[in-house]
N, C-alpha and C positions, 0 to 999 in steps of 0.2 A: 493554866498556861502562864508563860513569862510575858512580860509586857511587850517584848519584841515580836513574839509570835502573834499576840492579839493586835499589836499595831499593824503588822503586816496585813492581816485580814481586814482591819479598818481602812487601809489604804489601798485595798484592792480596786481595779477598775470598777466602775459602776454598773457593770452588766448584770443582768438578772437572769439570763437564760443561755443556753448553749446556742440557740439561734442567733443571739446577739453577737457572738464570736464570729459566726458566719457572715453576718452583715458587715461587721467590722472589717473583716478581711476583704470583702467585696467592694466596699465604698471608702474605706480609709487607708488600709495597707495598699490595696491595689485599686484598679477601676473595674467595673463590671464585665468588660470585655477581656479581662486577664484569664488565661487558662488556668483552672484549678485541677480538674480531673482529666486522665487519659486512659483509654481502654483500647485493646486490639479487637477489632471487629472485621471479621472476613479477611484476616491477613494483613490488615493496615491499622496503624494506631491513629485513633480518633481523639481530638481534643474537645473538651467541654468547658465553656467559660462559665463565669459566675453569673452572667446574664441569662444563659440558657437555663442554669440550674434554678435560679430564682423564679424564672417564668413557669418552670415545671413544679416548683414548690406551690406556686400559687394554684395551680390546677388541682393538685393532690389535697391541699388543704381545703379547697372549695368542695372536692368530693367527700371529705370526711365530715364537712358541716353538712352537707345534703344528707348523708348517711345518719346523722343524728348522734354522732359521737360526742361525749361530753368530756369536760375537763376530768382528768384522772382515768378515763376508759384505757383499757389495755388493748394494743394491737400487736399481733405476733408476726415476726419476720423469719421465714424459712428460706434463706437466700444466700447465694455465693457473693463474694465481694464484687461490686459493680456500681456505676453512677447511680443507679436507680435506688440502691441501698441508702446512699446519702440524701437523696431526694426525699425518700420516704422517712427517714429519721429526722430530717430537718423540718418536715411537715408535722411530724409528731411533737417535736420539741416546740415549735411555734404555737401550737394549739393547747399545750399542757396535757397532751396525751402520753402514754407510756409505752416504750419500746420494749417488747418481750421478745428477744432474739433466741432462735432455736438452732442448735448445731445441726447442719445437714446430715451429719453421721450417726445422729440418734435413732433409735429404733422407733417403729410406729408406737409401741406402748409408752416409750419415754416421752415422745412428742405429745401423745394424748394427755400424759400426766400434766406437763406444762401447760397445755392449752386449757386444761380444766381447772388446774390449781390457780392459775393467773386470771381465769374468767375472761380470756381474750375475745373480742367480739369480731375481730377481723383478722384474716391470715393472708399474707403475701407468700406465694410459693414460687420457686425459681426455675424449675424444669419438670418435665414429665415424670421423672423418677420420684422427685419429692412429692408431686401432686398425688401420685398412686400411693406413696407412703401415707400421706393424710387420709386419703379415701379409705383406706383399710380401717381407720378408726373413726371416720366422719360421723357415723351414727352414734358414737359414744361421747361427742364433743358438742354438747347442746348450746353452749354460749357462742360458738362461731356462727355469725350470721351471713358473713361474705368471704369468699376466697377469691383472692386476686392472682391470676396466673400470669407470669411474666412474659413468656414468648409471645410475640405480636400476632402469630398466625394460627394460634392453637384454640383448643376447645373452650366453649361456653356452654352453660346449662346448669340447672340446679343452684347451688351456692355459687358456683364458679362464674366469674366474668374476667375478661382479658385486661391486662394493664392498659392496652391501647384504648379500650372502651372507657376505662376509668378516666383516662387523660381527656377524651372527647367529652365526656360527661362534665368533668371538673372545669374544663375551659368555658363550656357553655353556661355553667351557673356561677362562675366566678364573679361577674359583675353584680350578681344578686347578694353574694356573701362576703364581698370585699371588705366592707366596713365591720362586719361582724367578726372577720377573721382578725382584723387589726385590733379590735376591741379586746377579743380573747388573749391575743399577744400581749397587750399592754397589762393584763392582769397576772401574767406568769411571775412568780417568785423563785428565787434561786434555791429556796428550800423545797420547792415542788419536786415530786417523784419524777425522774426522767426515764428510768429503765428498771426492769426486773432482769437480772442475770442469774441463771440457775446454775448452782454448783454442779460438778460432774457427777455427784452421787456415787463416788467410789466407796464410801463406807455406809451408804444407806440410801434413803429417799432423797432426791434432789431438793435443794432449798433455794427459794428466790431471794437473792440479795437485793434489797431495796436502795438504789442509788439516786441520789438528787442531782439537779443541774450543779448545784455548788460542790457537790463531791468530786465530780469531773473537773469543774472550773478550777478549784483550788489545786487539784493535781496538776493542771496544765500550768498554773501560775509558778508552782514549785519546780516542775520540769523544766521550764524555761530559765529559771534562776540556776539550776544545777547543771543543765546541758545548754548553756548560753550560745553555743555555736550554731544551734538550729534557728534558721531565720527565713525571711520571705524569698530568698534566692534557692532555697533547697528544693530537691525533688525526691519524694519517697517512692519506693517500690513496695506495694502492699501485696502480701501473699498469705499472712496469718488471717484467720476468718475474723470477720467483724462481729461475729456472735460471741467472741471471746473478749474479755474486758481489756486485755493488754493492747490489742490491736485497735480497739475502739478509742482508747485515750491516747496511746503513744503516736498513732497515725492519724486516725480520723479527726479527733477533737484537738489535738495539739496543732495539727496542720492548719486548722482553721484560726487558731489563736495566734500563731506566728505568721501565717500567710503562705505557707509553703504549698507546693503542688504534689499531687499523688497520681501515680501510675498503677494500674492494677495488673499483677501478674496472672498469667493463664493458668497457673496452677503449680504445685510443688515440683512437678517434673519439668516445668519449663522455667523455673526461676533463673537457672545459670543462662539460658538463651536470652531471657527477658532483660537481665542485668546488662549484657552486652548490647542490647538494642536501645534500651532506655538510658543507660549510664546515670543511674540514680546517685545522690550524694548521701542519702540516709536510708536506713532499713531497719525495721523492728523485726527481731528474729528470735528464734528459740536456740538454745546450746547445741541441739542435735545438728542443726545445719551447719553451725560453725565447726563442730567436730568433723563433719564429713568433708567440709572445705579443707580443713587442716590436714586430714588423712590423704586426700587426693592430691593436695599440693606436694606433701612430703613423698608420697608414692611416685608421682611423675618425676620429680626431680631426682630421687635417688635410686630408682628401680634398676637402672642400667649400670650403676657403679661408675667407675672411671673418673674423668675430669669434671664431667658435668655435676656429679655428686659431690665432689670435692668443693667445687665453687660454691654450690649451694649451701653446704654445711659451713663453709668459711663466712658467707654472707650472713647466715643466721647467728653466727657467733658475734660478728661485728654488731649486728642489729641489737644483740642481746647486751653488748657492752655500751652501746649508745643509749639504750633504754635505762639500764641501771644507772648510768652516769647522770642522766637527766632526772631520773627519780630520786637520786641522792642529792640533787640541787647543785651538782658540780659543773664547772664549766668543760665543755668539750674541747680537747687540745686539737692542734692542727693535724697531727697523724691520724688521730681516730676519725676527725671530720673528712679527711681524704679517703680513708677506708669506707666510711659511709657512702660518699659519693659514688665510689666504685661499686659497692654492693647495691646501691640504688639502680645503677645503669645496668648492671650484668644480670640481676635476679629480681629485685623488689618491684621494679618498674613493670617487668613482664607479668608478675603475679597480679598486680593492681590493674593492669590492662584487662585481664581476664574477668575483673570485677567492674568493668566499664571505664576504669581510669580516673573516675571523680569521686569515688566513695570517701565520704568524709568520716563516717562512723556507722557501726552497727549498734544498735539498742538491744541488748540481750535480756530476755526475761522469761518467765514460765517455768524455770528450773535453774539448778545450779550448774554454772559454766566451770568445767574443769580448769584449775589455775593454769596448767601447761598450755592449754589452748588460747586462754586470754593473753598469756605472755607471748605466745607465738605471732598472734596478730600484731601486738605491739612491737615486736622485733622487726616486723615488715614495715612499721610506720603507719599501721591502721588501727583507730581507736575502736575498742569494743566497751561500750559503757553498759556494765553489768548492773542490774538493779534488782529490787526485791519487792514483792507485793502479793496481794491476793484479790480475788473477785471482790471481797467484803471491803477492800480499801481503795477501790477505784482506778487502778490498782496499786500504784507504787508508793512505798513507804521510804526506801532509800535508794540511791544511785551513785555510782562513781562519777565524780566531777570530770568534766571535759579535760581540765588542766592537771588533775591529780588522780591518779589510778592506784589502787592498791589491790593487786591481782590475788584472787582467792577470797576477796570480800565482795559484798553487794552493795558497799558504798556508804555515803554520808546520809544521816537522817535528813529528810526534807524539811525546808524552813518552816513550815506551818504545822509540822508534826512532832510527836515525842515518841520515844521507843524506851521501853523498860525490859530489863532481863529479871526474870523471877525464878528463884530456885525451885526445881521441880518437887523436892521432898518437903522443904520447910515453908514454901510459899512466900519467903521473904524476897522483897524486890531488892535486888544486888546493885542495879545501876539504872539511872534514867539519864537520857541524853536528848537534846534537840539541836538544831542547827546553830543557836547562838551560844549554848553551853557546851561546845565542842570540847571533849576531854580526850586527848591522846593517850592518857595513862589508864583508861579502862581497858580491861582485858582478862585473860585467862578463865574466869570462872563462867561456865555455861548455864543455861536455863532457858525457860519458855520465853518467846519474845512477845511482849505486849505493845500495844500502840494506841495512841490517842491523836485525833486530829479532825479537821474538816472534811477530810476525804473518807472517813470511816461511815459505813453504811447506817441507815436508820434502823435495820434489823432484817429479820427473815420475813418474807411476805406471808401473813396470816399463820405465823408459826412462833408464837410467843415463847414456848417452852424451849425451842432450839435458840432463839435469841438470848434468853436468859443464860444458857449454858456458856455462851461466848463472851458475854459482857459481865464483868464484876461489879460490885457495889460502888467502886471508885470510878467507874465509867471506862476502865481499860478494856480494850478488845483483845482476847486471847487468841493468837494467831494458830496455835498448835504446832508452831515451828520451834526448833531448838537451835540456839545460837549463842553468840558472845561478841563483845567488842574487841576489835584488833587495831590498835593505834587510832582508835576513835571512829573507825568504820565498822559497820555490822558484818559479821561472818556467820553464815548459816552452817550448822551442822547437819540437820536432817529434820524430817517431820517426826513430832512426838509419837505419832500413831505408827510410824515406821520402825521405832526403836525395838530391836530384838534383845531379849534377855536369855542367854544360854542357861542350860540346867546347872552349870557351875557358877552362875550368878554374875556373869560378865555382861555389862550393858554395851550393845553394839548398834552403831549408826550406820546401816548398810550403804547409804550413798557415798559416804567418804571411801568406803572400801572399794565400791563399784568404780568410782573414778579412777582409782589406782589400776585396777586390772584392764580399764578401757584405754590405758596407755599402749597396750599391746595393738599392733597393727593387725594382728590375727584375730582379734575379738572385736565384733561389731556391737554387741549387746550382751550385759550381764545382769543377772538377778540373784541377789545374795539371800540365802536361807539359813535359819538357825535358830528361830525363836523355840525355847524350851528344849533345845537339842544340846548334845554335849559339844559339838563343833560346828563350824560353818562349812556350807556346801554352796553351789551355785547352779543356775541354769545359764548356759553360755551359747550365744548365737555367733558362730564363726563368720568372719569376713569372707564373702563370696569371692572377692577380688584377690585377696591375700591367698586363699586356698587354691584358686585357678593358677596363680602364679607360682606358688612354692610347692604345691602337691598336684600338678595337673592330672595326674592318674586318679585322683580322688574327687575331683571337681563334679563328676556326674552324680555323686552320692547325694548332693543337695537337691537333686531334681527327682530323686526316688520318693516313694510314699512313705507315709510314717510321721509322726510328730517329732520323734527324737532319732538321732543317728548313733548307731552302735557300731563304731568303727575304730578299732585300736590305733590305726595309724593316725587318724584324725585327733584322737583323744591325746595321743603322745605328743603330737604337733602342738596342740593348745597347751598342754601341761608344761612344755618347755618355757614358754613365756610366763605362764602363771606362776611357776616356781621362782623364777628371777624377780618378778615383781613382788611376790609375797615376802622376800627376803628383807624388804625394807619396812615390813610391818611387824607388830607384836605376833606371837605364835597363835594367840587366840583370835586374831583378826584375819589369819590366812585360811583359805578354803582347803579343804582336804579331799573333796570330791566334786564332781560336776556331771551334769547331764548336757549333752550337745543338742540343741534345738535346731531343727531343719529350717523352719520358716521364722523370720523376725518378729518380735512382738509388734503389734500395729494397732492403729485406731480402728480399722476395719474389723479385726478380730475380736475386738472388745477388751483387748489386753493393755490399751494405752489410753490416756485422756487426749483430748484435743491438743494440749500443750506438750504432748510426747512424753508423758511420765507414766511409767509402768503402774497399773493398778494392782498393787501387791496382793490384796485379799483375792481378787479375781484369779490371778496366776496361781497363787499357792492353792487355792481350792480346786482349779481345773486340773492340775497336775499332782494332787495329793498322792495318789496311788503311786506314781513313778518316783516321788521324792521319798516316800516311805521305803520303797524298794531300793533306792540308792543308799539310804542310811543302814539298810540291812545287810548289804553286801560288803564283802571282806577285801576285795581287790581294788582299793583306791588308788586312783592314778597319780595322786600327789602325797 
């Protein structure tokens, strides 16, 4: 590492654990009576102060001590986002225990694997459905000694005790364990293991990424430097699962570092309503949500045509002129400034009001944000700071800076990290860059993205063979992503494992092509196919709203039985847009046929990851017969 990167780490604040972040926020940035968390309970938003949370942490840590949990023991959490998740996690971090978070959407078999692989001694469960999921495999999880059930008025018996019982027991024994708790806390080192986060397992058996306190802490330091607009006055709306590394760092730990407050959404279906109620200033999100907001705004503004649509389109063009002028470093003239004020009053302010009226920025991660979507929000005067990272990197490696956005890229390398591009065939490292060695001339050549830094995991839990596969002899972590530098910022092409090679020898990165077709308002989802095939095809999920509006006589087709739709009128309707969009690509990148899927890909169906990325192998294997039949037919619609 360069001296500058090393010097930053030497000059880091002297905190040794993630619980120190929490204490600093409670006692130094704010006072203990300041509101930190907000949750809607029985129709009303309830505030939770640092003082309340600290008192609850005392009780939970005392319960852990009474239960005989030792430093390094693993505790699993199968829980939706809520204040109790923060309390449990902070209690674990204070005692040097390890948070093993399990996605609520996982199957009983997947849950069993994580519990057994991690050797978790205790499990927190959030609702009756999740408890039943565990109970299906309980007899096969021998390390789990206690199950804490969160609802306050529900069952106990066997391994199960109620969270309220835990709190009562912890409160009773806290005086006995108070000194021992503080002694344990004083022994925590930033190199200690903080969590195991298991990969989604889309290409095989899930692997537990071992992340330390400092992995997350260094990521928070870097995030604050690059997103310096986030501070103690901000209010997050949290809706991504805390079992995912992105929400854990970008909302949970970063909020304690900067002193921001956090409100919990009631769920993805209530996000829009919660935004209006809470009026957040910051929100960590995934590209798909931003795409849906973009589609809805454009549709509502232009559906009826006429003067309303003309004013909207004019305002967007003015916003684009303003954005491009600012990005070019030029001054805004009086005429453009006046147009901007009119566009703000007539159009932009109304759209921003739908997002609570105070939104300072969205932080986008978990997948590639289509460039036109990022530019659209910027034209409205709303920041979308797109970043890049992985579970194994805690997570973020790069992010667009608040004051400088390069749309279509995932931003600048973080201050304490290094990124290299390695040629896929020769394995030669083409370029290396970090924050201080910023080089705007890097570009053009693609390769696998490698990274080094204090944010990179220790390795995979009890899996040395898989660990060795992703670290080379020089210590570079191989991300499996393909990318290049664009004016000094990193640009992601696709996942290495997603690359398709046609029978004619063309290398295809499907995500780029999918993003082109997703520009059509008629297409909700698209999945590109073509590995070892002569040409590309796709599985396309039509937009239900667009279909109902443009082909109202065919809208009922979506409600019929069957996985795929065989309807010539709908196929022709989709093909019209697909042909237009394909004209801007090389011939070998255009789809020549497609299947129309009735139901969207989803997490619940097992076809998407928790961060809303399609599981390519799952989808291809599930619909292999229909795909083969598509390639065999002669009457292609394109």
